[in-house]
PDB file of N, CA, C and O in Angstrom, chain B, residues numbered from 101:
ATOM      1  N   UNK B 101     118.262 161.653  62.511  1.00  0.00           N
ATOM      2  CA  UNK B 101     118.455 160.826  63.683  1.00  0.00           C
ATOM      3  C   UNK B 101     119.762 160.062  63.583  1.00  0.00           C
ATOM      4  O   UNK B 101     119.771 158.831  63.573  1.00  0.00           O
ATOM      5  N   UNK B 102     120.834 160.773  63.510  1.00  0.00           N
ATOM      6  CA  UNK B 102     122.139 160.157  63.347  1.00  0.00           C
ATOM      7  C   UNK B 102     122.579 159.378  64.574  1.00  0.00           C
ATOM      8  O   UNK B 102     123.399 158.468  64.459  1.00  0.00           O
ATOM      9  N   UNK B 103     122.047 159.718  65.761  1.00  0.00           N
ATOM     10  CA  UNK B 103     122.479 159.048  66.973  1.00  0.00           C
ATOM     11  C   UNK B 103     121.722 157.741  67.243  1.00  0.00           C
ATOM     12  O   UNK B 103     122.055 157.025  68.187  1.00  0.00           O
ATOM     13  N   UNK B 104     120.732 157.429  66.446  1.00  0.00           N
ATOM     14  CA  UNK B 104     119.987 156.176  66.614  1.00  0.00           C
ATOM     15  C   UNK B 104     120.789 155.012  66.081  1.00  0.00           C
ATOM     16  O   UNK B 104     121.438 155.118  65.041  1.00  0.00           O
ATOM     17  N   UNK B 105     120.744 153.898  66.794  1.00  0.00           N
ATOM     18  CA  UNK B 105     121.466 152.722  66.332  1.00  0.00           C
ATOM     19  C   UNK B 105     120.789 152.157  65.087  1.00  0.00           C
ATOM     20  O   UNK B 105     119.569 152.205  64.934  1.00  0.00           O
ATOM     21  N   UNK B 106     121.617 151.630  64.219  1.00  0.00           N
ATOM     22  CA  UNK B 106     121.122 151.001  63.006  1.00  0.00           C
ATOM     23  C   UNK B 106     120.347 149.740  63.387  1.00  0.00           C
ATOM     24  O   UNK B 106     120.777 148.972  64.247  1.00  0.00           O
ATOM     25  N   UNK B 107     119.214 149.539  62.745  1.00  0.00           N
ATOM     26  CA  UNK B 107     118.410 148.336  62.976  1.00  0.00           C
ATOM     27  C   UNK B 107     118.996 147.186  62.172  1.00  0.00           C
ATOM     28  O   UNK B 107     119.381 147.362  61.017  1.00  0.00           O
ATOM     29  N   UNK B 108     119.061 146.043  62.765  1.00  0.00           N
ATOM     30  CA  UNK B 108     119.547 144.835  62.103  1.00  0.00           C
ATOM     31  C   UNK B 108     118.351 143.985  61.691  1.00  0.00           C
ATOM     32  O   UNK B 108     117.353 143.904  62.406  1.00  0.00           O
ATOM     33  N   UNK B 109     118.466 143.364  60.546  1.00  0.00           N
ATOM     34  CA  UNK B 109     117.420 142.469  60.080  1.00  0.00           C
ATOM     35  C   UNK B 109     117.711 141.061  60.562  1.00  0.00           C
ATOM     36  O   UNK B 109     118.867 140.649  60.656  1.00  0.00           O
ATOM     37  N   UNK B 110     116.649 140.325  60.867  1.00  0.00           N
ATOM     38  CA  UNK B 110     116.787 138.985  61.395  1.00  0.00           C
ATOM     39  C   UNK B 110     115.662 138.122  60.849  1.00  0.00           C
ATOM     40  O   UNK B 110     114.489 138.485  60.934  1.00  0.00           O
ATOM     41  N   UNK B 111     116.024 136.994  60.296  1.00  0.00           N
ATOM     42  CA  UNK B 111     115.019 136.039  59.857  1.00  0.00           C
ATOM     43  C   UNK B 111     114.625 135.202  61.062  1.00  0.00           C
ATOM     44  O   UNK B 111     115.486 134.601  61.705  1.00  0.00           O
ATOM     45  N   UNK B 112     113.351 135.156  61.373  1.00  0.00           N
ATOM     46  CA  UNK B 112     112.859 134.433  62.540  1.00  0.00           C
ATOM     47  C   UNK B 112     111.786 133.451  62.103  1.00  0.00           C
ATOM     48  O   UNK B 112     110.800 133.831  61.473  1.00  0.00           O
ATOM     49  N   UNK B 113     111.983 132.206  62.435  1.00  0.00           N
ATOM     50  CA  UNK B 113     110.987 131.185  62.127  1.00  0.00           C
ATOM     51  C   UNK B 113     110.283 130.798  63.415  1.00  0.00           C
ATOM     52  O   UNK B 113     110.918 130.353  64.371  1.00  0.00           O
ATOM     53  N   UNK B 114     108.967 130.970  63.436  1.00  0.00           N
ATOM     54  CA  UNK B 114     108.164 130.590  64.592  1.00  0.00           C
ATOM     55  C   UNK B 114     106.929 129.844  64.114  1.00  0.00           C
ATOM     56  O   UNK B 114     106.561 129.921  62.942  1.00  0.00           O
ATOM     57  N   UNK B 115     106.304 129.136  65.010  1.00  0.00           N
ATOM     58  CA  UNK B 115     105.112 128.370  64.644  1.00  0.00           C
ATOM     59  C   UNK B 115     103.958 129.310  64.312  1.00  0.00           C
ATOM     60  O   UNK B 115     103.935 130.464  64.739  1.00  0.00           O
ATOM     61  N   UNK B 116     103.022 128.807  63.560  1.00  0.00           N
ATOM     62  CA  UNK B 116     101.843 129.583  63.214  1.00  0.00           C
ATOM     63  C   UNK B 116     101.036 129.960  64.446  1.00  0.00           C
ATOM     64  O   UNK B 116     100.481 131.056  64.521  1.00  0.00           O
ATOM     65  N   UNK B 117     100.971 129.051  65.410  1.00  0.00           N
ATOM     66  CA  UNK B 117     100.242 129.313  66.652  1.00  0.00           C
ATOM     67  C   UNK B 117     100.885 130.461  67.435  1.00  0.00           C
ATOM     68  O   UNK B 117     100.194 131.365  67.905  1.00  0.00           O
ATOM     69  N   UNK B 118     102.208 130.413  67.568  1.00  0.00           N
ATOM     70  CA  UNK B 118     102.909 131.482  68.290  1.00  0.00           C
ATOM     71  C   UNK B 118     102.732 132.813  67.566  1.00  0.00           C
ATOM     72  O   UNK B 118     102.510 133.843  68.203  1.00  0.00           O
ATOM     73  N   UNK B 119     102.829 132.796  66.239  1.00  0.00           N
ATOM     74  CA  UNK B 119     102.641 134.033  65.475  1.00  0.00           C
ATOM     75  C   UNK B 119     101.245 134.612  65.726  1.00  0.00           C
ATOM     76  O   UNK B 119     101.095 135.818  65.922  1.00  0.00           O
ATOM     77  N   UNK B 120     100.234 133.754  65.718  1.00  0.00           N
ATOM     78  CA  UNK B 120      98.860 134.216  65.955  1.00  0.00           C
ATOM     79  C   UNK B 120      98.715 134.855  67.327  1.00  0.00           C
ATOM     80  O   UNK B 120      98.057 135.885  67.477  1.00  0.00           O
ATOM     81  N   UNK B 121      99.337 134.235  68.331  1.00  0.00           N
ATOM     82  CA  UNK B 121      99.259 134.778  69.680  1.00  0.00           C
ATOM     83  C   UNK B 121     100.002 136.108  69.787  1.00  0.00           C
ATOM     84  O   UNK B 121      99.522 137.043  70.427  1.00  0.00           O
ATOM     85  N   UNK B 122     101.172 136.189  69.159  1.00  0.00           N
ATOM     86  CA  UNK B 122     101.918 137.445  69.159  1.00  0.00           C
ATOM     87  C   UNK B 122     101.160 138.543  68.414  1.00  0.00           C
ATOM     88  O   UNK B 122     101.156 139.699  68.836  1.00  0.00           O
ATOM     89  N   UNK B 123     100.521 138.174  67.306  1.00  0.00           N
ATOM     90  CA  UNK B 123      99.767 139.150  66.518  1.00  0.00           C
ATOM     91  C   UNK B 123      98.594 139.707  67.328  1.00  0.00           C
ATOM     92  O   UNK B 123      98.324 140.907  67.291  1.00  0.00           O
ATOM     93  N   UNK B 124      97.901 138.835  68.056  1.00  0.00           N
ATOM     94  CA  UNK B 124      96.787 139.292  68.890  1.00  0.00           C
ATOM     95  C   UNK B 124      97.283 140.195  70.008  1.00  0.00           C
ATOM     96  O   UNK B 124      96.668 141.221  70.299  1.00  0.00           O
ATOM     97  N   UNK B 125      98.392 139.818  70.634  1.00  0.00           N
ATOM     98  CA  UNK B 125      98.971 140.616  71.710  1.00  0.00           C
ATOM     99  C   UNK B 125      99.423 141.968  71.172  1.00  0.00           C
ATOM    100  O   UNK B 125      99.186 143.001  71.798  1.00  0.00           O
ATOM    101  N   UNK B 126     100.072 141.960  70.017  1.00  0.00           N
ATOM    102  CA  UNK B 126     100.533 143.202  69.396  1.00  0.00           C
ATOM    103  C   UNK B 126      99.352 144.126  69.110  1.00  0.00           C
ATOM    104  O   UNK B 126      99.426 145.332  69.347  1.00  0.00           O
ATOM    105  N   UNK B 127      98.282 143.564  68.607  1.00  0.00           N
ATOM    106  CA  UNK B 127      97.094 144.373  68.317  1.00  0.00           C
ATOM    107  C   UNK B 127      96.546 145.003  69.593  1.00  0.00           C
ATOM    108  O   UNK B 127      96.154 146.170  69.592  1.00  0.00           O
ATOM    109  N   UNK B 128      96.518 144.239  70.676  1.00  0.00           N
ATOM    110  CA  UNK B 128      96.056 144.767  71.965  1.00  0.00           C
ATOM    111  C   UNK B 128      96.921 145.933  72.442  1.00  0.00           C
ATOM    112  O   UNK B 128      96.425 146.868  73.071  1.00  0.00           O
ATOM    113  N   UNK B 129      98.217 145.867  72.135  1.00  0.00           N
ATOM    114  CA  UNK B 129      99.169 146.898  72.568  1.00  0.00           C
ATOM    115  C   UNK B 129      99.403 147.972  71.502  1.00  0.00           C
ATOM    116  O   UNK B 129     100.266 148.833  71.669  1.00  0.00           O
ATOM    117  N   UNK B 130      98.635 147.922  70.408  1.00  0.00           N
ATOM    118  CA  UNK B 130      98.746 148.895  69.312  1.00  0.00           C
ATOM    119  C   UNK B 130     100.149 148.918  68.720  1.00  0.00           C
ATOM    120  O   UNK B 130     100.710 149.984  68.466  1.00  0.00           O
ATOM    121  N   UNK B 131     100.713 147.723  68.503  1.00  0.00           N
ATOM    122  CA  UNK B 131     102.028 147.580  67.880  1.00  0.00           C
ATOM    123  C   UNK B 131     101.913 146.633  66.700  1.00  0.00           C
ATOM    124  O   UNK B 131     100.944 145.885  66.568  1.00  0.00           O
ATOM    125  N   UNK B 132     102.937 146.685  65.838  1.00  0.00           N
ATOM    126  CA  UNK B 132     103.070 145.673  64.790  1.00  0.00           C
ATOM    127  C   UNK B 132     103.624 144.411  65.448  1.00  0.00           C
ATOM    128  O   UNK B 132     104.105 144.466  66.580  1.00  0.00           O
ATOM    129  N   UNK B 133     103.562 143.294  64.763  1.00  0.00           N
ATOM    130  CA  UNK B 133     104.133 142.062  65.299  1.00  0.00           C
ATOM    131  C   UNK B 133     105.636 142.256  65.495  1.00  0.00           C
ATOM    132  O   UNK B 133     106.185 141.857  66.522  1.00  0.00           O
ATOM    133  N   UNK B 134     106.295 142.861  64.523  1.00  0.00           N
ATOM    134  CA  UNK B 134     107.726 143.125  64.643  1.00  0.00           C
ATOM    135  C   UNK B 134     108.012 144.006  65.861  1.00  0.00           C
ATOM    136  O   UNK B 134     108.933 143.730  66.631  1.00  0.00           O
ATOM    137  N   UNK B 135     107.230 145.050  66.028  1.00  0.00           N
ATOM    138  CA  UNK B 135     107.398 145.941  67.172  1.00  0.00           C
ATOM    139  C   UNK B 135     107.166 145.224  68.495  1.00  0.00           C
ATOM    140  O   UNK B 135     107.852 145.494  69.480  1.00  0.00           O
ATOM    141  N   UNK B 136     106.210 144.321  68.516  1.00  0.00           N
ATOM    142  CA  UNK B 136     105.920 143.566  69.736  1.00  0.00           C
ATOM    143  C   UNK B 136     107.079 142.638  70.084  1.00  0.00           C
ATOM    144  O   UNK B 136     107.475 142.542  71.246  1.00  0.00           O
ATOM    145  N   UNK B 137     107.616 141.960  69.085  1.00  0.00           N
ATOM    146  CA  UNK B 137     108.749 141.060  69.318  1.00  0.00           C
ATOM    147  C   UNK B 137     109.942 141.861  69.828  1.00  0.00           C
ATOM    148  O   UNK B 137     110.607 141.443  70.776  1.00  0.00           O
ATOM    149  N   UNK B 138     110.217 143.005  69.210  1.00  0.00           N
ATOM    150  CA  UNK B 138     111.340 143.843  69.649  1.00  0.00           C
ATOM    151  C   UNK B 138     111.115 144.327  71.078  1.00  0.00           C
ATOM    152  O   UNK B 138     112.046 144.330  71.883  1.00  0.00           O
ATOM    153  N   UNK B 139     109.894 144.734  71.398  1.00  0.00           N
ATOM    154  CA  UNK B 139     109.569 145.184  72.748  1.00  0.00           C
ATOM    155  C   UNK B 139     109.795 144.059  73.764  1.00  0.00           C
ATOM    156  O   UNK B 139     110.416 144.280  74.803  1.00  0.00           O
ATOM    157  N   UNK B 140     109.304 142.880  73.474  1.00  0.00           N
ATOM    158  CA  UNK B 140     109.444 141.754  74.398  1.00  0.00           C
ATOM    159  C   UNK B 140     110.898 141.349  74.593  1.00  0.00           C
ATOM    160  O   UNK B 140     111.320 141.070  75.716  1.00  0.00           O
ATOM    161  N   UNK B 141     111.659 141.315  73.519  1.00  0.00           N
ATOM    162  CA  UNK B 141     113.076 140.981  73.635  1.00  0.00           C
ATOM    163  C   UNK B 141     113.824 142.035  74.454  1.00  0.00           C
ATOM    164  O   UNK B 141     114.687 141.696  75.263  1.00  0.00           O
ATOM    165  N   UNK B 142     113.495 143.301  74.246  1.00  0.00           N
ATOM    166  CA  UNK B 142     114.122 144.381  75.004  1.00  0.00           C
ATOM    167  C   UNK B 142     113.814 144.229  76.490  1.00  0.00           C
ATOM    168  O   UNK B 142     114.701 144.398  77.327  1.00  0.00           O
ATOM    169  N   UNK B 143     112.565 143.912  76.824  1.00  0.00           N
ATOM    170  CA  UNK B 143     112.186 143.714  78.222  1.00  0.00           C
ATOM    171  C   UNK B 143     112.956 142.543  78.835  1.00  0.00           C
ATOM    172  O   UNK B 143     113.419 142.633  79.972  1.00  0.00           O
ATOM    173  N   UNK B 144     113.092 141.466  78.101  1.00  0.00           N
ATOM    174  CA  UNK B 144     113.817 140.294  78.602  1.00  0.00           C
ATOM    175  C   UNK B 144     115.281 140.616  78.857  1.00  0.00           C
ATOM    176  O   UNK B 144     115.839 140.198  79.872  1.00  0.00           O
ATOM    177  N   UNK B 145     115.902 141.347  77.959  1.00  0.00           N
ATOM    178  CA  UNK B 145     117.313 141.718  78.129  1.00  0.00           C
ATOM    179  C   UNK B 145     117.462 142.627  79.345  1.00  0.00           C
ATOM    180  O   UNK B 145     118.399 142.455  80.125  1.00  0.00           O
ATOM    181  N   UNK B 146     116.563 143.587  79.522  1.00  0.00           N
ATOM    182  CA  UNK B 146     116.625 144.472  80.689  1.00  0.00           C
ATOM    183  C   UNK B 146     116.499 143.677  81.992  1.00  0.00           C
ATOM    184  O   UNK B 146     117.233 143.921  82.949  1.00  0.00           O
ATOM    185  N   UNK B 147     115.572 142.736  82.018  1.00  0.00           N
ATOM    186  CA  UNK B 147     115.384 141.914  83.217  1.00  0.00           C
ATOM    187  C   UNK B 147     116.628 141.068  83.499  1.00  0.00           C
ATOM    188  O   UNK B 147     117.020 140.896  84.653  1.00  0.00           O
ATOM    189  N   UNK B 148     117.230 140.555  82.460  1.00  0.00           N
ATOM    190  CA  UNK B 148     118.444 139.752  82.632  1.00  0.00           C
ATOM    191  C   UNK B 148     119.575 140.605  83.201  1.00  0.00           C
ATOM    192  O   UNK B 148     120.316 140.158  84.076  1.00  0.00           O
ATOM    193  N   UNK B 149     119.705 141.828  82.705  1.00  0.00           N
ATOM    194  CA  UNK B 149     120.733 142.731  83.219  1.00  0.00           C
ATOM    195  C   UNK B 149     120.487 143.035  84.694  1.00  0.00           C
ATOM    196  O   UNK B 149     121.428 143.052  85.488  1.00  0.00           O
ATOM    197  N   UNK B 150     119.232 143.275  85.065  1.00  0.00           N
ATOM    198  CA  UNK B 150     118.883 143.587  86.452  1.00  0.00           C
ATOM    199  C   UNK B 150     119.195 142.423  87.391  1.00  0.00           C
ATOM    200  O   UNK B 150     119.582 142.635  88.540  1.00  0.00           O
ATOM    201  N   UNK B 151     119.028 141.213  86.909  1.00  0.00           N
ATOM    202  CA  UNK B 151     119.207 140.035  87.760  1.00  0.00           C
ATOM    203  C   UNK B 151     120.674 139.735  88.035  1.00  0.00           C
ATOM    204  O   UNK B 151     120.992 138.939  88.918  1.00  0.00           O
ATOM    205  N   UNK B 152     121.574 140.374  87.276  1.00  0.00           N
ATOM    206  CA  UNK B 152     122.997 140.153  87.477  1.00  0.00           C
ATOM    207  C   UNK B 152     123.543 138.955  86.738  1.00  0.00           C
ATOM    208  O   UNK B 152     124.724 138.639  86.880  1.00  0.00           O
ATOM    209  N   UNK B 153     122.724 138.276  85.953  1.00  0.00           N
ATOM    210  CA  UNK B 153     123.183 137.114  85.203  1.00  0.00           C
ATOM    211  C   UNK B 153     123.737 137.501  83.841  1.00  0.00           C
ATOM    212  O   UNK B 153     124.156 136.640  83.068  1.00  0.00           O
ATOM    213  N   UNK B 154     123.738 138.777  83.553  1.00  0.00           N
ATOM    214  CA  UNK B 154     124.176 139.285  82.258  1.00  0.00           C
ATOM    215  C   UNK B 154     125.604 139.798  82.365  1.00  0.00           C
ATOM    216  O   UNK B 154     125.892 140.660  83.195  1.00  0.00           O
ATOM    217  N   UNK B 155     126.480 139.288  81.554  1.00  0.00           N
ATOM    218  CA  UNK B 155     127.845 139.816  81.487  1.00  0.00           C
ATOM    219  C   UNK B 155     128.134 140.189  80.041  1.00  0.00           C
ATOM    220  O   UNK B 155     128.352 139.315  79.202  1.00  0.00           O
ATOM    221  N   UNK B 156     128.135 141.486  79.747  1.00  0.00           N
ATOM    222  CA  UNK B 156     128.360 141.903  78.361  1.00  0.00           C
ATOM    223  C   UNK B 156     129.756 141.538  77.896  1.00  0.00           C
ATOM    224  O   UNK B 156     130.724 141.611  78.652  1.00  0.00           O
ATOM    225  N   UNK B 157     129.838 141.144  76.639  1.00  0.00           N
ATOM    226  CA  UNK B 157     131.109 140.799  76.024  1.00  0.00           C
ATOM    227  C   UNK B 157     131.849 142.085  75.671  1.00  0.00           C
ATOM    228  O   UNK B 157     131.280 142.991  75.062  1.00  0.00           O
ATOM    229  N   UNK B 158     133.108 142.156  76.053  1.00  0.00           N
ATOM    230  CA  UNK B 158     133.930 143.334  75.744  1.00  0.00           C
ATOM    231  C   UNK B 158     134.556 143.136  74.368  1.00  0.00           C
ATOM    232  O   UNK B 158     135.452 142.309  74.201  1.00  0.00           O
ATOM    233  N   UNK B 159     134.076 143.906  73.373  1.00  0.00           N
ATOM    234  CA  UNK B 159     134.582 143.783  72.012  1.00  0.00           C
ATOM    235  C   UNK B 159     135.871 144.564  71.805  1.00  0.00           C
ATOM    236  O   UNK B 159     136.483 144.460  70.742  1.00  0.00           O
ATOM    237  N   UNK B 160     136.297 145.338  72.786  1.00  0.00           N
ATOM    238  CA  UNK B 160     137.461 146.194  72.628  1.00  0.00           C
ATOM    239  C   UNK B 160     138.652 145.538  73.176  1.00  0.00           C
ATOM    240  O   UNK B 160     139.743 146.106  73.136  1.00  0.00           O
TER     241      UNK B 160
END
């Protein structure tokens, strides 16, 4: 899978309550907690792009 983007590691500190809620939600969706967080962040970024409030930074 050479065309897949490299995954970046991120240290995330969240409350125990939020973690418990995410873990329950992830279980309902048959995902790991990490997978659920990645899914939710991806959805948020897509929605932001659709709304027109997203302006990608040009690194070139």
